[in-house]
N, C-alpha and C positions, 0 to 999 in steps of 0.2 A: 469738746469728749460727751458723749451721751449716757450721762452717770444716770438718769434716770430710768432709759430702757435697762441698763446692765443689772442696776443695784433689785430691779423687781423683779428678777429672776432668779434671785440669790433666795427668798425667801419665798415667794410663789412657785413652787416646784411643780412639774408636770403632773408630778402624780397627784397635785389638790387642785379640782376644778374650782375657777376663782371668776365668777359671770362678772365680766363689766357692768357698770351702773347704768345702764340703759334699758331695764324692764324684760319681760319673759319673750320670748320670741318664739314663732312657729315651730312645734317639734318637728323634728327630723328623721327619718328614718335611719336604718344603718347603711342602705343603699343610695339614699337619695341623693341627687345630686342639686349642688346649686353655684352658679357662677357669683361671685364677691366682687364688686365692684366698690374699691377704696378712693375715697374723696383723695383732693391732694392737698397737699401743705407742703411749707417750706423748706430747703435743702435738696436731697437728690430724690423728694416726694411731689417734688411741683407737677410733675406729671401725670399723679393718680396711679395707682394700681390695680392689678386683678389677678384675682386666685378663684381656685375650684376647691370647692368644700365637697367631697362624699363623707355622708352620715360623718364621725365626728375629728375626721382626717381632713387635711389642709394640705394642697400641692401649690407652689407657686415659683416663679423665678425671678430671682435677685440677683445683683452686679455685686461684687467683691472687688479687694483692691487688684486685683488678677488679670482682669479686665474680660473674666469669663460669667458667664450667664449661667449658674446655679441653679439646677431644681430644689427645691428644699421641701420636706414635708413633715409637718408639724403639728400638736393637735389644736381643735380648735379654740380650747380655752386659751392657750397661749398667742394665738393670733388674734386675736379679738381683744386681748391685754394690750398686746404690741399694738395696734392700730387704732380701736377705737377708744383706748384706755388714756394710753401714755400721750399717744402722736394726735389724739382727737379730733379722729378724722372720722364720720361718716360711713356706714356701711351700706350697700345697696346688694340685696341679697337676692338674687333671683334662680326660684326655685324651676327646674328643668324638667318637661314630662317624659324621659326616657324609662325604657324600661329596664328591669333588673338586670337582664341578662348584657345587654349595652354598659347599663352601669360597670359591673365585674370588669367588663373587658376595658373602658377608659380606666380604670384603676392598675388593671394588670400591669398595663404601658404604661401610664406614669411608672409604677413602681419599678419597670424594669429599665426606665429609663434613668430612675433613682441610682439604682443601684450600678447598673451600666458605669454610669457616671462618678459616681464614690470611687469603683475600681479603677478607673483612669486615671483619677488623681491621685488613688494610690501607688497605682505606674510611676504618674511623676514624682512622687517623692522619691521612689526607688531608684530612678535616673538620679536626681541631686543628691541620693547617699552616695552611688558610683561614684558622682565628679568629687564629691567632698573626701572620699576615701583615698582616692589617686591623689589627691591635691597631697595629704597627710601625709601618701606615702613619697610624694615630693617633696616632703620638708616641710609643709605647711606647716606653721603650729597650732592651730586650730586640731582639734582633735573631732572625732564622727559622735555626734550625738544619737544617742537612738532610746525611744522610748522605753520603759520599765526597768532601763538599768539600774538607776537612781531607787528602788525599792529596797536593795538588799544593800550592807556596806562591805567595803573591803576595811577587814576589820583583825587585828593581831591573833583578837581571841575567837573562841570557836561557840555558838549559841548553843544551851544544851537541847531545847527546843529543834534547833537547826539538824544539830547529830541524831535526835530521836528519830527527824526523819531521815537523813542518810543512812543511817542503821537501817531502818525499813528497805528500803533500796537494795541495799549488799544481801538482806536475806530475801526478798523476792528475786534481785536478777544476778547476785554472787555478786562478791568482794570487788572484783577485780572490773565491773561492768562501765560504773563514771569514767575511771581511767579510760578504759578502752572507746569510751564514747568521744569523750574528749580530744584524744589523739584521733582520731578518727575523721571530727569535724575539721579540726584542725588543720588536717592535712588539705583538705578540700580547700578551706579559705588560700592558703598558701599554692595551690597549685591554680586558685581564682587570678593569683597576681599576674598571670599572661593572659586574663581570659576577660574579653567586653563585650558589653551587650549589643548583638546585633540584631536591630530595626527593618526586618526584613522585610514586614508589612503594618503600618499600623492601623488599619481595618477600622477606623474610630466610627463610622459611621453606621455600621453593621446593627447596632441596639443590642449587639452580646456581648458580655462582661468579659473582661482579658482573663484567660485562666493563672490563677495563680502560681506564683514562681515559674512564670513560662520564659523568663529572661535572665541574662544574667545578674543585672539589679538586684531582683527580687531575691535570687539563690544568695545573692553576698547579704541581704541584709537578714533573711530566716538566719542564716548560717552564722553568722556575728551574733546575734542575740541567742542562739542554740547554744552555741560557744559557752555565753558570758552566764548563761541557765545552769549549765549543769557544772562548770565550776564553780557558782555560789553554792549550789549542793554538795558536791564535793568538801568544801570549804568550810561547810557549814557557817556561811555567812549569818551573821547579825540584822535585823532590821535596821535599818536606816532611823536613826530616830527623827530626822525629819520628816519621815515617811508615815509618821505617824500622827493621831489624835490621840495622845497621852496626859495621863496624871503627872502632877508638878508643873505642870505651864501655870502662866499666870493666871489663865481664864480658863479654866477646867472645863468640862462639860456640865456637870450639876454636882452640885456637892451632894456628898452621901450617893454617890451614884453605882451604889451595890449590884450586884444582877442577882435576880429573884431566881426561887429555886427551876421553876419553867423555863429560864432563860440561861441557866448553866445545862439543863437537860437539852435543849436547842443547839448549844454551843458543843456541846460534846458529841452531840450526832453530827453537826459539821465540820468538826475538825476530822472526824473519821471519813467524811465525804472529802474533804481536801486530800488529806493522804492519800485514800484509793486514786485520785487523779491524779496526783505527782506521779504513783505506780506505773497508771498505766502511758501519762505522757511520757517519760525516758524513755518507753522503749513504743513508742509509736512509731510512725514511718511519718507523718503527718509534717511535710517542710516546715512548715509555720508555727511548731509547736513551742517555741523558744519563748518568747510573751506569757502564752499560757502559764507553763512553768514557774517563770520567776510570779507571775501574779497568784497561782495557788501556792506558792512555798509563803511567798509572802504574806499571805492572809492566814495560813496555817500558824506561823508566827505568833501574828497575832490574836488567833483567837484563842492557843495555848496562854499564851499573855493574859489574855481576860479571864481565863478559869483560876490561874494560877494565883491573880492579886485581885479575885474578887470585885472587878470593875472592868466595865466594856473598854476595849482597846479596839482600836478600826484604822484602816489605814485613809489617809488623804486624799482625798478623790477629785479634788481639784487640780488644775493643771499647776505645774512648778513656774515659775520667771521663763524658764528655755523654753518650753512650748508658748508662750504669747506670741511668739512670731510667727506660731502656724495660722493662726488667726482662730483657736478653739479657746481662745480666752482675752481677757484686758485686765492688765494691769493698774487700778486706779489709785493712786499717792495719797499719802496721809493727808497733805494740803488742802488737796483739790476735795476731800471729805471733811472738812471742817465747819464748815458754813453749813453741812447736812446732818450735823452729829442731833440733832434730835429727832429728827425724820427715822436715820440710822439704828436709835434707839429701838423705835416703834418696829421697824423691820426685824431687829434682832428679835425683839419678843416676840413675834409674827414667827420669824424664823424656828425657836425651841418649839412654840406650841407644835410647831410641824415634826419636828423631828423627833418629838415626844409621842406625838400619834403615829407615825412609823414605826417606830420601835414598839410600840404596842399592838401594831398591826401584824409587824414581823414576827414578833415571837408570840402572838399569838396564833399563827397560821398552826395546822398540822404539820407542816416542815416547814424550818426557815430558808434551806435551800442558797443558788447562789441570785438569782435573782433578788429575793428579800433581802438578802443581806448584802446586796449592792446599792438599795434603795433606801437601807439605815448607814451606810457608808453615805451616800452624799448628801443626805438631809445631814448627817451629823457634820459633815465639810463646810457647808454653806453656813450652819449655823454657826458655828464656832468661829469661821472666820468675819461672819458680819459683827458675830457680840465681841470679837477682839476689835476689831475697827471703830466699834461704836464708844467701847470704854477705853481705850487706849487709841496712842497715836500710830497707829499701824496701818499699812496699806491693807487696800482690798482687791483679791483675786475672784475676777469675777467670769462668768461661763454661762452661755446660755445653750451650751451642748446637755444632752440629756438622753440616755443614762450618762453620769461620770463614769470612766473607768478609773482605777489608780492607775498612773501610768507614769511616775515620776520616771525623769530622764536622768541618764547617765553617760561619762564619755570614757570611748574605746578608740584606742591608737592602733594604726599596724605595725605588727610586731616583726615586720622583716621587709626588706626594701630591697626588691631584685636591684641586682649590680649593674645589670642593663638600661642606664638611663635613658639611652635613646627609646630602646622599646619603651618603657615607661611613661616618656614624654607626648609619641603616640599613643599610647590606651589612653594618657589623662586626654587628649585632642581627641578622639576618637567619644568618650565618655562625654566632654562636654558637647561636643554637636548632637549625639541623642539627644541630650536636656533641650537643646535648641530647636530640636525636629520635631521633640514629642509636643512643646510646648505651642509651635506653630499648627502643631494638627490640632490641639484642643482648642486656641484659637479660630481655626477653621471651622470646628465644628458648633464651640460652644461659645463662642465670640460674640460680646452684647454691640447690636448695631442699632444706632436711635429707630430705624424708621424699621427696619427689617429683620430685625431678630432683637425682640426686648420681650416683658414678660405677656402682653397679649401676645404676639405673634406665635412665640412659642408656646404659648398653653393653646390655643386653637390648633395648630397644626398637631401637636401632642394629642390631644384628642382626636382628631380626624385621622391621624396615623394606626388607633385602635381597631379599625376597619379596613376591608380590601382594598375599597378605593372611594370615589366621591358621591356614587349611588349610593352604596351601603350608608356612609355615615351621613347622608341627608336625610334620608330613611331611618334611620336610629336618631337622628337631634331631630330631625322635624323640616327640615330646612339646609340649604347650600349657603357655605361663607368660606368662604378664604380666608389663610391667613392675611391681613393687610388688606383687605379689599374695604372698599368705602371708610377708609380712614379708620380701620380697626385697630390700626397700630396705637393708637390713642387709647386706653384703655375706659374712659367715660365713651367712648364712639363704638366700643365692643360691645358692651353692656346694652347699649341703643339698638346696635344692629341684633345682637344677642336675640333681644324682646321681640324685634320686629319680624326676625327670620326663623327661628327656631320655634319648635312646642316649648311652651313655659306654661305653667301653674299657679303660679303667683309669685308678686313681686314686694319687698318687704324694705324699706329702708330703718336701719339701726342708726338712732342718731349718737352722735360724737359723745363724749364725757360731758362735755360743757353745754352743749343743748338738752341733754335730758336734764343736767342738774338746772339749767335755766327754766325749762317746765315744770319740776319741780316745786322749784321756785312760784311761778306764776299763779300753781294752784294750789298756793296758799294763799293769796289774793293780793292785794293794791298791784296789777298789771301793768299801770303805766307806771308807776313807780321803779316797780322789778326791773321794765323795758329800759330805762335811763340809767339805774344802776349798774345794771349786766351788760351793759353796752361797751364799757370803758376797762382797761386794764387797771385805771385806779382803784374804782369802786365796786368790782365786783367780786362776788363773794363766790361765785361758781368755779372762778379762774383762780389757782394759786399761784401763778409765776412760774416757769422754769428757770435755771441757769442756762439751758440751751438752747431757749429763744430770742428773738430779734427784740430790737426795741420797736415797741409802738403804742400807741394809744386805742384807738378807735377797733371793735372788732369789724370786719366785713364783709362777713357771710349774712347778712339780714337782706335787708329791700334794696334793691339792685339801683335804685333811682338815688341811694343817697351814698354809694359807694365813692364815685367821684371825688365830692367834698371832703368825707371821709379820709379821701386816697391824700388829697392835700396836707389836710393836718399829720395824718401819718408820717409823710415824703418829711415835713416841717420838722416834726418829733422826732424822727431817724438823724435829719444832717445836726439840731440840736445834741443828740448823743454824742455825736461825731466831736463835735467842739470839744466838750463838756469828757467826753473820753480821751483825746488828746493832752488833754490836762493834766488828767490820774493815769495816764499811760505809766508812768514809773514807778503808781503805787499799786494799781490792777494789771500790770503787762499787757495791758491791749486791750481788755476785757470788753470794757463800756462802747469803746470808739469801733471794734469791731463787732458788735451788738447795733451800733446805729449804723454803722453801713449796711447789711443786713436789712435793717429794717427801713431803709429810704430804698435800696434797689426792690425788696417786694411791694411797697407802695405803687411803684410805677405801674402796674396793670390795673390798681384799683382806681386810677386815673379815668380809664376807660372801662367804668363797671367791672371788673375779672377779679374775683376774689382767688387768693391762693393760701393765703397764709390762716391757720387756726389756733396759734397757740398752742403747747402742750404742757406736760405734766412731767414731776420728775419722780411722784411716785404713786403708786396708787391705791384707791381707796383701800385699808385694810379690812378684810374679810373677818367678821365676829368669830369670837372663836366660841365653839360648839356648846352646850349648857351640859354641864356632868347629867 
């Protein structure tokens, strides 16, 4: 498990720019474009990687367990931290000489592809829900799980703040409004028991996002969420206690965490804004208003509880265990964290500093607003979770998604099973077929293929699709280059061809974390001794050793002529660890033996002078706290 990368994103939030330990970079403008070539490393990184940086945003294609090539958009600090610092991979930044209009067209095209793919994946989720709903109607013991339903609890007692919200709805829309709306939505759900999605045309390659609620599966999801949200408001349901970051737990957020006068003013105004949001949403015709209603109602209760208790209450923004299987988060179990305890304490301290800074910023603004409150929820959630993991025997929930929106899931079951079992069986078969067809369609358009559809070929294709044809693309980019041409399906070859064929203003190599640190040590003096000491994993001061690294002795990213001899030693070192690991397997679960096998495997290319392995880091260098 890649503990290091995941833990990093706990404390170093996207809101905080953390520069890699690689020195200053050439300044980049908001519309400047750079091709970023990422050096190889072990595992899935053995072929290298490539990305496009536009200002402070990075677009790149990654593969996941679903076999699809996902277009990812993230901030430059996070990309740099992941690849140059934790993965210890040098970056080659090639600045392209293109006009601002061309840069904007390229980013617009990438943004369109990003949002379109998100909508397509969301549609697949709806088809999965439809299939599971049909299975539940046929007697499957597993109920359907929906995002947001776990924020409010089904309880025998009513919550006073929720009653206040219900009274406001009755005053604005009438006392019978909620009951009438619930009955109407429930009837639509019952009517849908004899309906199933008809996929007339998948139309995935068009580049246009599918309209929301256009298929029966999406309408079913929206209606289920809306019905449960309206029921929660009508029943005045209280907050689910496990959805709160609350006082009275073993590790409170901060001792003496009372509300300052300015914080009370901001929270009172935000509570009024949330109440107005709920009043508008309940009468809105938006088909997807169920989740926003649940979230606004839950936040409303959390804010009022904060005001009454004179202590900040927030919703837990980290995904619950049930959402881990969606890929949004991972659970790192307590036993895997024990050997990282000291580093976790450091990360906890830094996460606390970030939380306090974001809290001061949020309440120091003219208006708290939803974005500021959401950042506060995220920072507090990450801080509390890593603090509890560092100071107790608790698992850690880790998510690299940002912003994190509180979305604790809950279960819902069909209330009525159509007596026509044959009809339901046919509808279930159709739902399964729809899901399979749509997966196949996504695979055809977004599937990863080593030579024809990977991070390099898709990036070039996306850039060129921003223009009306090859001639216009060539004029804008300074030359012609087709996806995959001249071995450019290999990231390093793509960078080389771009520097030869396109208009380039500069090229800059940003050293990996270890190389940068070695350079700093060399500058301090005694270069021969430093070279010898830093050439291996045992004596190096620049390399700490990562739990996810394989077993090796020599770093072979130096002189090419030395690599074969170093590779022989590394191969023997890996095989030695395989033997020792076999003895230790009953005690370490085979960890050392597997590390030895990987070490021996990645030593083979070194025998012919090819370096892949660079070593990795579990934790980043923590930034220094700003001076008061």
